[in-house]
N, C-alpha and C positions, 0 to 999 in steps of 0.2 A: 799580164794582169794578175794581181794578187787575189787569193780566194780565202774565205773564212770557213774553216771546217769546225763544226760544233761536235766535239767528242762526246759530250754528255747526251744520252738518248732522250732524257726527259726534257732537256732544254731544246733539243732539235724538234721534238714533238710539239712543244709549246710554240716554237717559231712557225712550224707548219700549221698549227691550229689558228694562230693569229693571222698568218698569211691568207688562209682560206677565208676567214671572216672579213678580211680587208679586200679579198679578191685580187691578190697580188702574189709576188714571189716571196720566198723566205728571206732573200737578200734585202728586198725592199722593206719587209716587215722589221728586220733587224735595223736597217738604216733609219727608219722612222722612229723606232724606239730609242736608239742612241741619240738621234737628233733632238728628240723630245727631252731626254735627260740633260743634254748639253744646254738646251735653251732654258730649262728650268733652273739652271745654275746650281746643280747638285755639286756640292763641294765635299772634300774629304772630311768625314766626321768620325767620331769614335766608333760608330756602328758600321763603318765602311761606306758611309754615304747613302745608305739605304733609307728610303722614305718609309717610315713605319705606319703613319696614319695620314690619310688625305685630309686636307683642310676642312672639306665639307663634313666628313665623318667626325672630325674633332669638334666642329661647331655643333653638330647634332648631339653629340655626347655631352658637351658643356651645357647646352640648353636643357637637356633632360635632367642634369644635376642641379642646374640653377635656373629654375623657371621664372618667367616674368610674373609680376603680380597680376591678379585678375582685374582686368579693367572695369568690369561691371561692378565689382565689389568696392572699388575705390570711390571715396567721397570727394569729388572735385568741385569745389565751390569757391566763393570769394575768400573764405577763411584759409583755404588751401593755398590760393595764390598769394595772399598776404603773408603766409608763413614762409614762402619762398624768398621774400625780400625782408623778412624780419619786421613786418609792419602790422603785427597782430593788434596793437593798441591804437592804430589810426582809425578815427571815426569817419565813416563815409558821410560827407555832407549832403549827399543826394538822397540818403535814405530817410530824412526827416520830412 
């Protein structure tokens, strides 16, 4: 049976910490981590394939920089809907 020896003490400590949080062994923690990376389809990239920002974090940052308009301040009426279809000049026959 082959074994994996982690020579870096910080990495070994991290594997131990994650294993304790999961309630499992270091081997299982490393297996789950590698399986997760494989499943995510991490490919070789210029930065070594490292994921630098999670999608959720990126979306939060994007929304902070590009907020949606205030819905309460928007004037949504018939003129607004007419402007969506370029029908500003259409007279509503039912309004007479």
